PyMOL Python script that loads the backbone (N, CA, C, O; Angstrom):
from pymol import cmd

cmd.read_pdbstr("""\
ATOM      1  N   ASP A   1      51.744 -30.884 -18.939  1.00  0.00           N
ATOM      2  CA  ASP A   1      52.506 -30.637 -20.143  1.00  0.00           C
ATOM      3  C   ASP A   1      53.622 -31.679 -20.226  1.00  0.00           C
ATOM      4  O   ASP A   1      54.543 -31.677 -19.409  1.00  0.00           O
ATOM      5  N   LEU A   2      53.533 -32.555 -21.203  1.00  0.00           N
ATOM      6  CA  LEU A   2      54.516 -33.622 -21.379  1.00  0.00           C
ATOM      7  C   LEU A   2      55.294 -33.456 -22.684  1.00  0.00           C
ATOM      8  O   LEU A   2      55.819 -34.430 -23.224  1.00  0.00           O
ATOM      9  N   ARG A   3      55.367 -32.250 -23.178  1.00  0.00           N
ATOM     10  CA  ARG A   3      56.090 -31.990 -24.421  1.00  0.00           C
ATOM     11  C   ARG A   3      57.586 -32.184 -24.233  1.00  0.00           C
ATOM     12  O   ARG A   3      58.123 -32.024 -23.137  1.00  0.00           O
ATOM     13  N   TYR A   4      58.249 -32.534 -25.340  1.00  0.00           N
ATOM     14  CA  TYR A   4      59.707 -32.638 -25.389  1.00  0.00           C
ATOM     15  C   TYR A   4      60.268 -33.648 -24.394  1.00  0.00           C
ATOM     16  O   TYR A   4      61.262 -33.376 -23.720  1.00  0.00           O
ATOM     17  N   ASN A   5      59.638 -34.802 -24.302  1.00  0.00           N
ATOM     18  CA  ASN A   5      60.151 -35.902 -23.501  1.00  0.00           C
ATOM     19  C   ASN A   5      60.473 -37.045 -24.445  1.00  0.00           C
ATOM     20  O   ASN A   5      60.457 -36.861 -25.662  1.00  0.00           O
ATOM     21  N   LYS A   6      60.757 -38.189 -23.922  1.00  0.00           N
ATOM     22  CA  LYS A   6      61.073 -39.345 -24.766  1.00  0.00           C
ATOM     23  C   LYS A   6      59.959 -40.376 -24.685  1.00  0.00           C
ATOM     24  O   LYS A   6      60.222 -41.578 -24.644  1.00  0.00           O
ATOM     25  N   ILE A   7      58.728 -39.913 -24.661  1.00  0.00           N
ATOM     26  CA  ILE A   7      57.571 -40.793 -24.527  1.00  0.00           C
ATOM     27  C   ILE A   7      57.297 -41.463 -25.869  1.00  0.00           C
ATOM     28  O   ILE A   7      57.157 -40.793 -26.892  1.00  0.00           O
ATOM     29  N   THR A   8      57.222 -42.800 -25.851  1.00  0.00           N
ATOM     30  CA  THR A   8      56.895 -43.536 -27.070  1.00  0.00           C
ATOM     31  C   THR A   8      55.458 -44.020 -27.058  1.00  0.00           C
ATOM     32  O   THR A   8      54.841 -44.147 -28.116  1.00  0.00           O
ATOM     33  N   THR A   9      54.918 -44.290 -25.885  1.00  0.00           N
ATOM     34  CA  THR A   9      53.523 -44.686 -25.750  1.00  0.00           C
ATOM     35  C   THR A   9      53.087 -44.463 -24.307  1.00  0.00           C
ATOM     36  O   THR A   9      53.924 -44.350 -23.411  1.00  0.00           O
ATOM     37  N   LEU A  10      51.805 -44.400 -24.089  1.00  0.00           N
ATOM     38  CA  LEU A  10      51.257 -44.191 -22.750  1.00  0.00           C
ATOM     39  C   LEU A  10      50.080 -45.119 -22.530  1.00  0.00           C
ATOM     40  O   LEU A  10      49.311 -45.397 -23.451  1.00  0.00           O
ATOM     41  N   ASP A  11      49.948 -45.589 -21.321  1.00  0.00           N
ATOM     42  CA  ASP A  11      48.771 -46.357 -20.928  1.00  0.00           C
ATOM     43  C   ASP A  11      47.755 -45.356 -20.391  1.00  0.00           C
ATOM     44  O   ASP A  11      48.041 -44.649 -19.425  1.00  0.00           O
ATOM     45  N   ILE A  12      46.585 -45.285 -20.993  1.00  0.00           N
ATOM     46  CA  ILE A  12      45.619 -44.278 -20.564  1.00  0.00           C
ATOM     47  C   ILE A  12      45.100 -44.528 -19.162  1.00  0.00           C
ATOM     48  O   ILE A  12      44.484 -43.641 -18.570  1.00  0.00           O
ATOM     49  N   ASN A  13      45.332 -45.712 -18.616  1.00  0.00           N
ATOM     50  CA  ASN A  13      44.925 -45.965 -17.233  1.00  0.00           C
ATOM     51  C   ASN A  13      45.644 -45.033 -16.265  1.00  0.00           C
ATOM     52  O   ASN A  13      45.190 -44.835 -15.137  1.00  0.00           O
ATOM     53  N   LEU A  14      46.752 -44.465 -16.698  1.00  0.00           N
ATOM     54  CA  LEU A  14      47.455 -43.481 -15.871  1.00  0.00           C
ATOM     55  C   LEU A  14      46.587 -42.259 -15.599  1.00  0.00           C
ATOM     56  O   LEU A  14      46.817 -41.535 -14.630  1.00  0.00           O
ATOM     57  N   PHE A  15      45.596 -42.029 -16.446  1.00  0.00           N
ATOM     58  CA  PHE A  15      44.754 -40.846 -16.348  1.00  0.00           C
ATOM     59  C   PHE A  15      43.399 -41.124 -15.708  1.00  0.00           C
ATOM     60  O   PHE A  15      42.565 -40.222 -15.627  1.00  0.00           O
ATOM     61  N   ASN A  16      43.160 -42.352 -15.251  1.00  0.00           N
ATOM     62  CA  ASN A  16      41.848 -42.733 -14.717  1.00  0.00           C
ATOM     63  C   ASN A  16      41.344 -41.830 -13.600  1.00  0.00           C
ATOM     64  O   ASN A  16      40.160 -41.493 -13.581  1.00  0.00           O
ATOM     65  N   ASN A  17      42.186 -41.438 -12.690  1.00  0.00           N
ATOM     66  CA  ASN A  17      41.757 -40.638 -11.544  1.00  0.00           C
ATOM     67  C   ASN A  17      41.884 -39.137 -11.779  1.00  0.00           C
ATOM     68  O   ASN A  17      41.654 -38.342 -10.868  1.00  0.00           O
ATOM     69  N   LEU A  18      42.244 -38.756 -12.979  1.00  0.00           N
ATOM     70  CA  LEU A  18      42.395 -37.335 -13.302  1.00  0.00           C
ATOM     71  C   LEU A  18      41.136 -36.845 -13.998  1.00  0.00           C
ATOM     72  O   LEU A  18      41.157 -36.508 -15.182  1.00  0.00           O
ATOM     73  N   THR A  19      40.056 -36.809 -13.262  1.00  0.00           N
ATOM     74  CA  THR A  19      38.751 -36.481 -13.846  1.00  0.00           C
ATOM     75  C   THR A  19      38.663 -35.043 -14.349  1.00  0.00           C
ATOM     76  O   THR A  19      37.829 -34.741 -15.202  1.00  0.00           O
ATOM     77  N   ALA A  20      39.498 -34.164 -13.840  1.00  0.00           N
ATOM     78  CA  ALA A  20      39.468 -32.767 -14.277  1.00  0.00           C
ATOM     79  C   ALA A  20      40.441 -32.495 -15.429  1.00  0.00           C
ATOM     80  O   ALA A  20      40.583 -31.349 -15.856  1.00  0.00           O
ATOM     81  N   LEU A  21      41.102 -33.526 -15.928  1.00  0.00           N
ATOM     82  CA  LEU A  21      42.052 -33.346 -17.023  1.00  0.00           C
ATOM     83  C   LEU A  21      41.332 -32.818 -18.260  1.00  0.00           C
ATOM     84  O   LEU A  21      40.397 -33.446 -18.757  1.00  0.00           O
ATOM     85  N   SER A  22      41.766 -31.676 -18.747  1.00  0.00           N
ATOM     86  CA  SER A  22      41.157 -31.112 -19.952  1.00  0.00           C
ATOM     87  C   SER A  22      42.200 -30.793 -21.015  1.00  0.00           C
ATOM     88  O   SER A  22      41.856 -30.585 -22.179  1.00  0.00           O
ATOM     89  N   ASN A  23      43.467 -30.753 -20.626  1.00  0.00           N
ATOM     90  CA  ASN A  23      44.552 -30.442 -21.555  1.00  0.00           C
ATOM     91  C   ASN A  23      45.659 -31.475 -21.409  1.00  0.00           C
ATOM     92  O   ASN A  23      46.042 -31.835 -20.296  1.00  0.00           O
ATOM     93  N   LEU A  24      46.163 -31.945 -22.528  1.00  0.00           N
ATOM     94  CA  LEU A  24      47.287 -32.880 -22.516  1.00  0.00           C
ATOM     95  C   LEU A  24      48.150 -32.573 -23.727  1.00  0.00           C
ATOM     96  O   LEU A  24      47.718 -32.731 -24.868  1.00  0.00           O
ATOM     97  N   TYR A  25      49.361 -32.136 -23.472  1.00  0.00           N
ATOM     98  CA  TYR A  25      50.267 -31.742 -24.542  1.00  0.00           C
ATOM     99  C   TYR A  25      51.403 -32.749 -24.641  1.00  0.00           C
ATOM    100  O   TYR A  25      52.178 -32.921 -23.701  1.00  0.00           O
ATOM    101  N   LEU A  26      51.493 -33.405 -25.773  1.00  0.00           N
ATOM    102  CA  LEU A  26      52.496 -34.439 -26.005  1.00  0.00           C
ATOM    103  C   LEU A  26      53.376 -34.120 -27.211  1.00  0.00           C
ATOM    104  O   LEU A  26      54.010 -35.022 -27.759  1.00  0.00           O
ATOM    105  N   ASP A  27      53.428 -32.881 -27.626  1.00  0.00           N
ATOM    106  CA  ASP A  27      54.223 -32.482 -28.790  1.00  0.00           C
ATOM    107  C   ASP A  27      55.671 -32.925 -28.640  1.00  0.00           C
ATOM    108  O   ASP A  27      56.206 -33.009 -27.534  1.00  0.00           O
ATOM    109  N   ASN A  28      56.285 -33.203 -29.774  1.00  0.00           N
ATOM    110  CA  ASN A  28      57.718 -33.481 -29.850  1.00  0.00           C
ATOM    111  C   ASN A  28      58.164 -34.635 -28.975  1.00  0.00           C
ATOM    112  O   ASN A  28      59.204 -34.566 -28.321  1.00  0.00           O
ATOM    113  N   ASN A  29      57.377 -35.689 -28.965  1.00  0.00           N
ATOM    114  CA  ASN A  29      57.749 -36.958 -28.352  1.00  0.00           C
ATOM    115  C   ASN A  29      57.837 -37.994 -29.464  1.00  0.00           C
ATOM    116  O   ASN A  29      57.090 -37.912 -30.439  1.00  0.00           O
ATOM    117  N   PRO A  30      58.728 -38.962 -29.340  1.00  0.00           N
ATOM    118  CA  PRO A  30      58.864 -39.988 -30.385  1.00  0.00           C
ATOM    119  C   PRO A  30      57.808 -41.087 -30.237  1.00  0.00           C
ATOM    120  O   PRO A  30      58.146 -42.243 -29.982  1.00  0.00           O
ATOM    121  N   LEU A  31      56.538 -40.732 -30.396  1.00  0.00           N
ATOM    122  CA  LEU A  31      55.465 -41.709 -30.247  1.00  0.00           C
ATOM    123  C   LEU A  31      55.625 -42.828 -31.268  1.00  0.00           C
ATOM    124  O   LEU A  31      55.866 -42.572 -32.448  1.00  0.00           O
ATOM    125  N   ASP A  32      55.489 -44.068 -30.810  1.00  0.00           N
ATOM    126  CA  ASP A  32      55.601 -45.241 -31.680  1.00  0.00           C
ATOM    127  C   ASP A  32      54.241 -45.519 -32.300  1.00  0.00           C
ATOM    128  O   ASP A  32      53.401 -46.197 -31.708  1.00  0.00           O
ATOM    129  N   CYS A  33      54.039 -44.993 -33.483  1.00  0.00           N
ATOM    130  CA  CYS A  33      52.732 -45.072 -34.142  1.00  0.00           C
ATOM    131  C   CYS A  33      52.485 -46.410 -34.815  1.00  0.00           C
ATOM    132  O   CYS A  33      51.409 -46.624 -35.374  1.00  0.00           O
ATOM    133  N   SER A  34      53.454 -47.319 -34.776  1.00  0.00           N
ATOM    134  CA  SER A  34      53.254 -48.626 -35.393  1.00  0.00           C
ATOM    135  C   SER A  34      52.598 -49.611 -34.428  1.00  0.00           C
ATOM    136  O   SER A  34      52.211 -50.708 -34.832  1.00  0.00           O
ATOM    137  N   THR A  35      52.469 -49.231 -33.166  1.00  0.00           N
ATOM    138  CA  THR A  35      51.857 -50.125 -32.182  1.00  0.00           C
ATOM    139  C   THR A  35      50.409 -49.738 -31.934  1.00  0.00           C
ATOM    140  O   THR A  35      49.999 -48.610 -32.208  1.00  0.00           O
ATOM    141  N   CYS A  36      49.651 -50.672 -31.420  1.00  0.00           N
ATOM    142  CA  CYS A  36      48.234 -50.434 -31.129  1.00  0.00           C
ATOM    143  C   CYS A  36      48.031 -49.722 -29.797  1.00  0.00           C
ATOM    144  O   CYS A  36      46.915 -49.315 -29.474  1.00  0.00           O
ATOM    145  N   GLU A  37      49.087 -49.571 -29.035  1.00  0.00           N
ATOM    146  CA  GLU A  37      48.988 -48.959 -27.711  1.00  0.00           C
ATOM    147  C   GLU A  37      48.367 -47.562 -27.754  1.00  0.00           C
ATOM    148  O   GLU A  37      47.653 -47.172 -26.830  1.00  0.00           O
ATOM    149  N   LEU A  38      48.630 -46.826 -28.800  1.00  0.00           N
ATOM    150  CA  LEU A  38      48.183 -45.436 -28.855  1.00  0.00           C
ATOM    151  C   LEU A  38      46.721 -45.277 -29.253  1.00  0.00           C
ATOM    152  O   LEU A  38      46.185 -44.170 -29.194  1.00  0.00           O
ATOM    153  N   GLU A  39      46.075 -46.352 -29.652  1.00  0.00           N
ATOM    154  CA  GLU A  39      44.675 -46.224 -30.061  1.00  0.00           C
ATOM    155  C   GLU A  39      43.788 -45.787 -28.896  1.00  0.00           C
ATOM    156  O   GLU A  39      42.887 -44.969 -29.082  1.00  0.00           O
ATOM    157  N   LYS A  40      44.030 -46.318 -27.702  1.00  0.00           N
ATOM    158  CA  LYS A  40      43.258 -45.880 -26.530  1.00  0.00           C
ATOM    159  C   LYS A  40      43.565 -44.424 -26.197  1.00  0.00           C
ATOM    160  O   LYS A  40      42.674 -43.667 -25.812  1.00  0.00           O
ATOM    161  N   LEU A  41      44.813 -44.042 -26.343  1.00  0.00           N
ATOM    162  CA  LEU A  41      45.190 -42.652 -26.086  1.00  0.00           C
ATOM    163  C   LEU A  41      44.477 -41.728 -27.066  1.00  0.00           C
ATOM    164  O   LEU A  41      44.050 -40.635 -26.693  1.00  0.00           O
ATOM    165  N   LYS A  42      44.349 -42.153 -28.290  1.00  0.00           N
ATOM    166  CA  LYS A  42      43.624 -41.377 -29.299  1.00  0.00           C
ATOM    167  C   LYS A  42      42.198 -41.100 -28.837  1.00  0.00           C
ATOM    168  O   LYS A  42      41.704 -39.981 -28.976  1.00  0.00           O
ATOM    169  N   LYS A  43      41.546 -42.104 -28.294  1.00  0.00           N
ATOM    170  CA  LYS A  43      40.172 -41.940 -27.812  1.00  0.00           C
ATOM    171  C   LYS A  43      40.121 -40.967 -26.641  1.00  0.00           C
ATOM    172  O   LYS A  43      39.205 -40.150 -26.548  1.00  0.00           O
ATOM    173  N   LEU A  44      41.100 -41.053 -25.749  1.00  0.00           N
ATOM    174  CA  LEU A  44      41.163 -40.125 -24.617  1.00  0.00           C
ATOM    175  C   LEU A  44      41.340 -38.693 -25.110  1.00  0.00           C
ATOM    176  O   LEU A  44      40.663 -37.783 -24.631  1.00  0.00           O
ATOM    177  N   LEU A  45      42.237 -38.488 -26.056  1.00  0.00           N
ATOM    178  CA  LEU A  45      42.518 -37.142 -26.553  1.00  0.00           C
ATOM    179  C   LEU A  45      41.296 -36.504 -27.192  1.00  0.00           C
ATOM    180  O   LEU A  45      41.123 -35.287 -27.125  1.00  0.00           O
ATOM    181  N   ARG A  46      40.465 -37.300 -27.800  1.00  0.00           N
ATOM    182  CA  ARG A  46      39.249 -36.762 -28.420  1.00  0.00           C
ATOM    183  C   ARG A  46      38.302 -36.161 -27.389  1.00  0.00           C
ATOM    184  O   ARG A  46      37.493 -35.297 -27.727  1.00  0.00           O
ATOM    185  N   ASN A  47      38.390 -36.601 -26.142  1.00  0.00           N
ATOM    186  CA  ASN A  47      37.497 -36.118 -25.095  1.00  0.00           C
ATOM    187  C   ASN A  47      38.050 -34.915 -24.337  1.00  0.00           C
ATOM    188  O   ASN A  47      37.381 -34.384 -23.451  1.00  0.00           O
ATOM    189  N   LEU A  48      39.242 -34.486 -24.669  1.00  0.00           N
ATOM    190  CA  LEU A  48      39.849 -33.354 -23.981  1.00  0.00           C
ATOM    191  C   LEU A  48      39.571 -32.060 -24.736  1.00  0.00           C
ATOM    192  O   LEU A  48      39.305 -32.071 -25.938  1.00  0.00           O
ATOM    193  N   ILE A  49      39.638 -30.961 -24.021  1.00  0.00           N
ATOM    194  CA  ILE A  49      39.435 -29.649 -24.636  1.00  0.00           C
ATOM    195  C   ILE A  49      40.618 -29.301 -25.535  1.00  0.00           C
ATOM    196  O   ILE A  49      40.430 -28.866 -26.671  1.00  0.00           O
ATOM    197  N   ASN A  50      41.821 -29.491 -25.033  1.00  0.00           N
ATOM    198  CA  ASN A  50      43.039 -29.198 -25.782  1.00  0.00           C
ATOM    199  C   ASN A  50      43.983 -30.379 -25.682  1.00  0.00           C
ATOM    200  O   ASN A  50      44.247 -30.881 -24.589  1.00  0.00           O
ATOM    201  N   SER A  51      44.486 -30.817 -26.808  1.00  0.00           N
ATOM    202  CA  SER A  51      45.476 -31.882 -26.810  1.00  0.00           C
ATOM    203  C   SER A  51      46.345 -31.739 -28.040  1.00  0.00           C
ATOM    204  O   SER A  51      45.891 -31.294 -29.094  1.00  0.00           O
ATOM    205  N   THR A  52      47.585 -32.118 -27.890  1.00  0.00           N
ATOM    206  CA  THR A  52      48.498 -32.113 -29.022  1.00  0.00           C
ATOM    207  C   THR A  52      49.343 -33.366 -28.969  1.00  0.00           C
ATOM    208  O   THR A  52      49.987 -33.652 -27.959  1.00  0.00           O
ATOM    209  N   ALA A  53      49.339 -34.094 -30.036  1.00  0.00           N
ATOM    210  CA  ALA A  53      50.178 -35.273 -30.227  1.00  0.00           C
ATOM    211  C   ALA A  53      50.072 -35.626 -31.692  1.00  0.00           C
ATOM    212  O   ALA A  53      49.026 -35.433 -32.312  1.00  0.00           O
ATOM    213  N   SER A  54      51.152 -36.144 -32.248  1.00  0.00           N
ATOM    214  CA  SER A  54      51.093 -36.503 -33.659  1.00  0.00           C
ATOM    215  C   SER A  54      51.838 -37.795 -33.927  1.00  0.00           C
ATOM    216  O   SER A  54      52.756 -38.173 -33.200  1.00  0.00           O
ATOM    217  N   CYS A  55      51.417 -38.462 -34.990  1.00  0.00           N
ATOM    218  CA  CYS A  55      52.043 -39.680 -35.482  1.00  0.00           C
ATOM    219  C   CYS A  55      52.345 -39.463 -36.951  1.00  0.00           C
ATOM    220  O   CYS A  55      51.448 -39.193 -37.748  1.00  0.00           O
ATOM    221  N   ASP A  56      53.604 -39.583 -37.299  1.00  0.00           N
ATOM    222  CA  ASP A  56      53.996 -39.425 -38.698  1.00  0.00           C
ATOM    223  C   ASP A  56      53.452 -38.122 -39.288  1.00  0.00           C
ATOM    224  O   ASP A  56      52.925 -38.105 -40.400  1.00  0.00           O
ATOM    225  N   ASN A  57      53.586 -37.053 -38.542  1.00  0.00           N
ATOM    226  CA  ASN A  57      53.144 -35.711 -38.952  1.00  0.00           C
ATOM    227  C   ASN A  57      51.638 -35.579 -39.147  1.00  0.00           C
ATOM    228  O   ASN A  57      51.176 -34.654 -39.815  1.00  0.00           O
ATOM    229  N   THR A  58      50.876 -36.498 -38.568  1.00  0.00           N
ATOM    230  CA  THR A  58      49.415 -36.446 -38.591  1.00  0.00           C
ATOM    231  C   THR A  58      48.942 -36.336 -37.154  1.00  0.00           C
ATOM    232  O   THR A  58      49.455 -37.055 -36.297  1.00  0.00           O
ATOM    233  N   PRO A  59      47.987 -35.467 -36.853  1.00  0.00           N
ATOM    234  CA  PRO A  59      47.476 -35.422 -35.478  1.00  0.00           C
ATOM    235  C   PRO A  59      47.040 -36.821 -35.022  1.00  0.00           C
ATOM    236  O   PRO A  59      46.380 -37.545 -35.767  1.00  0.00           O
ATOM    237  N   LEU A  60      47.410 -37.184 -33.814  1.00  0.00           N
ATOM    238  CA  LEU A  60      47.093 -38.521 -33.310  1.00  0.00           C
ATOM    239  C   LEU A  60      45.601 -38.813 -33.389  1.00  0.00           C
ATOM    240  O   LEU A  60      45.211 -39.947 -33.664  1.00  0.00           O
ATOM    241  N   ILE A  61      44.770 -37.820 -33.157  1.00  0.00           N
ATOM    242  CA  ILE A  61      43.324 -38.066 -33.193  1.00  0.00           C
ATOM    243  C   ILE A  61      42.835 -38.397 -34.597  1.00  0.00           C
ATOM    244  O   ILE A  61      41.717 -38.886 -34.757  1.00  0.00           O
ATOM    245  N   ASP A  62      43.655 -38.140 -35.623  1.00  0.00           N
ATOM    246  CA  ASP A  62      43.301 -38.477 -37.000  1.00  0.00           C
ATOM    247  C   ASP A  62      44.039 -39.708 -37.518  1.00  0.00           C
ATOM    248  O   ASP A  62      43.766 -40.169 -38.627  1.00  0.00           O
ATOM    249  N   HIS A  63      44.971 -40.246 -36.727  1.00  0.00           N
ATOM    250  CA  HIS A  63      45.779 -41.387 -37.160  1.00  0.00           C
ATOM    251  C   HIS A  63      44.923 -42.648 -37.236  1.00  0.00           C
ATOM    252  O   HIS A  63      44.097 -42.897 -36.358  1.00  0.00           O
ATOM    253  N   ILE A  64      45.120 -43.432 -38.274  1.00  0.00           N
ATOM    254  CA  ILE A  64      44.374 -44.680 -38.463  1.00  0.00           C
ATOM    255  C   ILE A  64      45.247 -45.842 -38.007  1.00  0.00           C
ATOM    256  O   ILE A  64      46.376 -45.995 -38.473  1.00  0.00           O
ATOM    257  N   PHE A  65      44.728 -46.654 -37.104  1.00  0.00           N
ATOM    258  CA  PHE A  65      45.488 -47.742 -36.513  1.00  0.00           C
ATOM    259  C   PHE A  65      45.123 -49.109 -37.083  1.00  0.00           C
ATOM    260  O   PHE A  65      45.238 -50.105 -36.368  1.00  0.00           O
ATOM    261  N   THR A  66      44.694 -49.200 -38.322  1.00  0.00           N
ATOM    262  CA  THR A  66      44.277 -50.482 -38.886  1.00  0.00           C
ATOM    263  C   THR A  66      45.441 -51.440 -39.089  1.00  0.00           C
ATOM    264  O   THR A  66      45.236 -52.654 -39.078  1.00  0.00           O
ATOM    265  N   ASN A  67      46.640 -50.942 -39.271  1.00  0.00           N
ATOM    266  CA  ASN A  67      47.795 -51.802 -39.505  1.00  0.00           C
ATOM    267  C   ASN A  67      48.766 -51.803 -38.335  1.00  0.00           C
ATOM    268  O   ASN A  67      49.957 -52.053 -38.522  1.00  0.00           O
ATOM    269  N   CYS A  68      48.282 -51.532 -37.150  1.00  0.00           N
ATOM    270  CA  CYS A  68      49.179 -51.461 -36.003  1.00  0.00           C
ATOM    271  C   CYS A  68      49.638 -52.857 -35.599  1.00  0.00           C
ATOM    272  O   CYS A  68      49.004 -53.857 -35.937  1.00  0.00           O
ATOM    273  N   LYS A  69      50.737 -52.905 -34.879  1.00  0.00           N
ATOM    274  CA  LYS A  69      51.339 -54.164 -34.449  1.00  0.00           C
ATOM    275  C   LYS A  69      51.115 -54.361 -32.966  1.00  0.00           C
ATOM    276  O   LYS A  69      51.162 -53.402 -32.195  1.00  0.00           O
ATOM    277  N   GLY A  70      50.874 -55.586 -32.563  1.00  0.00           N
ATOM    278  CA  GLY A  70      50.713 -55.905 -31.153  1.00  0.00           C
ATOM    279  C   GLY A  70      49.311 -55.623 -30.675  1.00  0.00           C
ATOM    280  O   GLY A  70      48.462 -55.138 -31.423  1.00  0.00           O
ATOM    281  N   SER A  71      49.087 -55.933 -29.430  1.00  0.00           N
ATOM    282  CA  SER A  71      47.772 -55.700 -28.847  1.00  0.00           C
ATOM    283  C   SER A  71      47.856 -54.570 -27.848  1.00  0.00           C
ATOM    284  O   SER A  71      48.942 -54.187 -27.412  1.00  0.00           O
ATOM    285  N   ILE A  72      46.728 -54.052 -27.498  1.00  0.00           N
ATOM    286  CA  ILE A  72      46.678 -52.993 -26.501  1.00  0.00           C
ATOM    287  C   ILE A  72      46.821 -53.638 -25.136  1.00  0.00           C
ATOM    288  O   ILE A  72      46.025 -54.499 -24.762  1.00  0.00           O
ATOM    289  N   SER A  73      47.827 -53.226 -24.399  1.00  0.00           N
ATOM    290  CA  SER A  73      48.074 -53.802 -23.079  1.00  0.00           C
ATOM    291  C   SER A  73      47.933 -52.726 -22.024  1.00  0.00           C
ATOM    292  O   SER A  73      47.572 -51.590 -22.330  1.00  0.00           O
ATOM    293  N   ASN A  74      48.211 -53.076 -20.806  1.00  0.00           N
ATOM    294  CA  ASN A  74      48.151 -52.117 -19.713  1.00  0.00           C
ATOM    295  C   ASN A  74      49.521 -51.551 -19.377  1.00  0.00           C
ATOM    296  O   ASN A  74      49.670 -50.865 -18.366  1.00  0.00           O
ATOM    297  N   ALA A  75      50.514 -51.821 -20.196  1.00  0.00           N
ATOM    298  CA  ALA A  75      51.865 -51.348 -19.925  1.00  0.00           C
ATOM    299  C   ALA A  75      52.007 -49.889 -20.329  1.00  0.00           C
ATOM    300  O   ALA A  75      51.358 -49.423 -21.265  1.00  0.00           O
ATOM    301  N   ALA A  76      52.851 -49.188 -19.620  1.00  0.00           N
ATOM    302  CA  ALA A  76      53.153 -47.801 -19.964  1.00  0.00           C
ATOM    303  C   ALA A  76      54.646 -47.686 -20.192  1.00  0.00           C
ATOM    304  O   ALA A  76      55.435 -48.225 -19.416  1.00  0.00           O
ATOM    305  N   TYR A  77      55.034 -47.006 -21.223  1.00  0.00           N
ATOM    306  CA  TYR A  77      56.438 -46.808 -21.536  1.00  0.00           C
ATOM    307  C   TYR A  77      56.689 -45.322 -21.579  1.00  0.00           C
ATOM    308  O   TYR A  77      56.257 -44.622 -22.494  1.00  0.00           O
ATOM    309  N   ILE A  78      57.390 -44.859 -20.577  1.00  0.00           N
ATOM    310  CA  ILE A  78      57.695 -43.430 -20.520  1.00  0.00           C
ATOM    311  C   ILE A  78      59.196 -43.276 -20.418  1.00  0.00           C
ATOM    312  O   ILE A  78      59.699 -42.154 -20.357  1.00  0.00           O
TER     313      ILE A  78
END
""", "prot")
cmd.dss("prot")
cmd.show_as("cartoon", "prot")
cmd.util.cbc("prot")
cmd.orient("prot")
């Protein structure tokens, strides 16, 4: 449960060894939806049983990243 933190973006490589991960709650974090970093996270969230995260009041799994800035890197900002 990562709700109510100051997370702006996450590198999904942080979750590589968490094969049993089925729930990820990211509610009420200031996710930076203008960057491309979250596109990989969006794909990860689609594979989980329960997940919560939003960008601009839209569920992250429904957010469209066609106009995002920057490239997807391996950096994590927590």
